[in-house]
N, C-alpha and C positions, 0 to 999 in steps of 0.2 A: 133570768134567775134559775139556779139549779134546783130542781124539785126533788130528785131522789138519785141515789147512787147505790151500787152494789159492789162490794169488795170480796173477791174470791181468792182464797189461798191456792197457789200452785204447789201441790204436794207431790211426793214421789219423785223429786229431782235427785239424781245420783250426786255423790260427793264430787265436786268439780276439781279437776286437776289442771295443771299448767298445760296450755295448748289446746284445751277442749274447745269445741265449737259450741259456744254458749247458746246461740240462737237455735241450733239444732236440738240441744238438750231441753231447752225451754219449750220449743215447739212440740217435741215428743211428749213432754210431761203434760202439756195442755190437752193433747189428745187422750192421754191416759186418764186425765181428770174429767173427760167427757165435756169439756167446755167448748162452746162455740163463740169464737171471737166476732165482734161487731165493729163496724166503723165508729171511730171515736174512742175505742177502748184504750186505756193507758196501762202499759205494763210497768210495774215498779219492781226493780231488781236490786237486791242488796249489793252494796259495794263489795262486800267480801268475796262473792263468787265471781264478780267481774275482775277483781284484783287477782284472784287465784287463776282464772283462765288466762290472764295476761302475764302470768309468772312474775308477780310483784312480791314474791316471797324472798326474804333475805335471811341467810343463816348467820346468827350472831357470832359464831366462832370465826367468821371471815371478816369481821369488823374490827378495825384497830381504832380505838378512841383517841381523839385529839386531846391536847392539853385543855382546851376550852370545855370539851365534853366531860373530862375527868373532874374539873373544878365544879361544873354545874351539877354533875351527878352526886358529888359530895354534899352539895347544898340541898338537893331535893331528895336524897336517899333513893336513887334509882341506879340501875345497871348502866355503867358508862357506855357500853356498846349500844344500848337502846337510846341513850341520850345523844350519842353521835349520829344515829340515824335521824332522830328528831331534828337536830340542827341541820343536817344535810337537806332535809325536806322542807326547811323553813326559811323564810326571809327575815324573821324577827322574833325574838323572845318577848312576848307581851307582858307576862306575869310569871312569877315562880314562887313556890312555897314548898315545904316538905311534902313530898308525895304528888306534887302538881307542877306541870309545866304547860303554860298556855302560850301558843305560838301562832304567828301568821304563816300559814302554809304557802308554798310557792304558787298554789292556785288562788290565793287570796283569802281562803277560808281561815277564820280564827277559831281554834279549837284546842283541846287538850292533846298533847303528845303528837301533834301533826297528823292525827287520825290513824296513827300506827297502832295495830292491834295484835295481840298474841292469843286471843281466845278463839276456839273452834278452828285451830290450825294444828296440823299434824307435826308434833315435835319428835317423832320417833327417830329421825336422823340427826337430831341435835336441835337445840333451842332456836326458834325462828321468830320472825316478825313479818307482818303483812302490811305493805304500804298501800296508800291510795293509788288508783290508776293514774297513769301519767296525764291523760286527758279524758276525764269522765264524760264530757260533752261529746267527744268523738266516739267514745265507747257506746254511748246511748244512740248516737246517729247510726253507727254500724249495726247495732242490734235492730233498730227500727227498720233500716233498709232491708235487712235479711228477712225479718219476720213479715214485713209487708209483701215481700216478693213471694214467700211461701204460702201466705194466707190469703192474699188478694184484698186485705182490709187496710183501711187508713188508720194507723195506730200512732200513739204517743209512747215514749219510753222515758222513764226516770230511773237514774241510778241513785239509790238512797243510802244514807248513812244515819247514824244516831249521834246526837250531841247534847251536851248540857247547855243551858242558857243562863246568862247573868241573872241573878236574883231569884232564880226558880230552881227547885230541886227536881231531880229526875231527868231522864233523857227523852228526846223527842226525835221522830224521824224528820229528815230534811233532804233536799235534793242537792247532790253534788254534780250531777250530770243530767241533762235533759235534751230531748229532741222531739219536735213536732207539736208541742203544746205552748199555749200562752203561759209564760212563767209569771209575769207580773201583770195584773189587771189594774191599770192606772185609771182611777176614777176622778182624778183632779180636774176641776173645771165643770164637772157635772153638778146637779142640784140634789140636795137631800129632800126628804119628804115635806119639808117646810119651805123649800125654795132657796135655801142657803147654799151658796157655792162651796163645794168641797175643795179644801186647800191641800190636804196631805194624804187623802185616802188612796192607798195603793195596796191591793191584796196580793199576797204571795201564793199563787195557785199551786205551784210546783211543790213547795214545802207542805202545803195543806194536804195535797194528794198523797205525798210520801208519808205524812203522819197518819192518815187514815189507813193506808196499807199496812203500817207497822202494827196495827191492832190485830191483824191476822197472821202477820209474819213472825212476830216475836223477836227476841234477841239472844236467847240462850240455847236451849235444847230442842226447840220446836222443829228445826230442820225444814223450815218453810222460807226459803230465801227469795221468793218472788210472789207477786200477787197481781191480779187483774182488777182494775177499777173500771166499772162499766156504768154507762148512763150519761157520759159526757158527749158533747157534740164533736164531730170530726173537725180537725184543725190541720194546718200546715204552717204553724208559726216558725219564724226563724229565730225566736228568742232561745237562749240557752241558760243553764244554771248560773253561768258567770254573771248574767244580768242581775242576779239576786244580791251580789256582793256590794255592800255599801262602799262608795269611794272613800279613800283615806281623808279627803278634804272634808267629809261630813262626819268623821269619827270623833265624837266628843269625849272619848275615854282613852285617848292616846296618852 
């Protein structure tokens, strides 16, 4: 049982640009914040700076909307160029309504607008959109490998994003990439306090850690795109954030 955790914001990170060594920038910021990493620490990094460092920024003036994108854009009252990007990044349109497009992203994540964002992106050279990383689990693994090498500590890394949930208002942090931690804590087959066998209990540790970190990272003008969660035991789990995605065969809302 986890008895206590500490969540520390990593402040004073510079604005990330395409091609930046994100592990180096984060490592330098950790030193400036006078934090001492410990075995078991989990670094939570906002998807936005991962995408920026990996040059996932698209200029909308370079996008030519397809006929399908134009039709859908008229239905939902969105920029056809943005809708074209959403369709390119998605395998399926799940739901649509004025102002809203819910899709199944190529990574399997069901979310609004395929996770494409235009906030906190420099539009000085023309209107842009920021896509999710091509492989967030790989991004997390690379960050972990680099930071473990420079710090000598056994770490976990989560690439986090924010999303809305069905039947609930407001956004919540969740993991789109993960490395080195147990993502799903499967308690099925164990006993509850009265000896009854647990049938469905499965805790999503990655999303829970991402949500905790979001409390200090924020989403708008805080400029805190990373945090350290301390107090967890060191791990070397092979699970990744993809393990969080419910199989289509179990989707009751298709």
